N, C-alpha and C positions, 0 to 999 in steps of 0.2 A: 420912729414911732415903734412898736413890738406887740404882737400879739401873742397871745397866750392861750389856750386852751388843754383841758383835760384827756389823758389817755385812759381814761380808766374805760371809759364807753365802748372802747375801741377793742381795748383786752376783755373786757369780758362777751363781745359779740364772738375773738379771735378761738377766743376758750370754746364758749358754745359750738364754735364751729367744727375746733379741736375734737370734742367730745364724740359728736354725730359720725364724725370721719372716723374716730377709733372703732364705736359701734358697729356701721357698715361693712367695715372690715374684716371684725370677728364675726360678724353673721354671716359674710359672705366665705369665711373660710370653713366656718361650722358646716353652713350648706355645702359648702364645695369637697370637704371631710367627708360629709353622709352621703355624698352620690359616690366619692371614690368609692369605701366599705363597701357601701353595695349591686356596684358593677364589681369589685375586686371580687366578692361572694361566689358570684357568676359564673366569674371568671377562673375561679378558682375549683366549682362545680364541675365546670367546662371542660377542665384540666386533666381532673382527676377520671374525666370519664373515656378521653383520648388515652388516658398512661392505660386503662385499665383493658382498653380496646388494640392498643399496641402488645401488652403482652399478648391477647389472647393470638392475633397473627402471627406474632414473634412463635407460638409456640410450635403450629405448622409449618413455619418456612425450616429451608434445608431437607437435608435427605434422612428420611426414614427407613427404617430397618425392615423389610418385609420379607416374609417367607412367600418365596417361589409358586407355593404348591399349594399353603392356606390361607393364603394374604394375612398372614395376624402378622403381627408389628409388635418387633423387641420394644419391648418400656428402655427409656435411655436409663444408660451406664451399668441395664439387669444382663447378669451371663448369660449370653448365648447358649450355652449348654444344658440352661435351666429349662423344662418348658413354661412352669411360672410367668419367667418373665414374658413369655407372649400370650399378648391379646389378639381378639376379634378388630381389627380394622374401626368396625361399627361405636366398640364400646371406648375405644382408641382416640375418634373423633368426635363420639358424644360429650365423650369426661373433657375436651380442649372447645369446644365451642358450644353455639346454642343450635345445634346438626339435631337432626332426629332423623331415624332411618326408618323406610318400609320396605319391604323382601319382593318381589316379583320373580319372573324369569324368562329374560330374555328370549327371542324367536331361536336363533343357535344352541342356549342350551337346552332347550323342550327338544327340537333336534337331535342332539349329540346325547340327552341323558334315554330321553321317554320313545326317542322316533319316531314324532308326530311331528308336526305345523301345524302354526297358525292359519285358520281359515281368513284368506283378505275379504 
């Protein structure tokens, strides 16, 4: 006794399942790449922002050549004998940060320069 049957219906079902599997894999790949691309752009912009902040911090670290009397700062690499190389500390810091200066007079300077005292 022998039994025979055709594999054609099974092969067609297997091919349909295989096509569906390929389609699902391609779809997930495209969705994943889109998510990675969008997140990557955000990360790159944040990284650039951090690098910019680091450059600002780097400009202010280290030793600053400052005049002991007038408190002007010598610009980097400039000739210390040239008066144009020395800039007010406010100009130096405002040019390298978002800080802005206002001016006032402390109580010790009011007493020393004007002979006055602040009333309490």
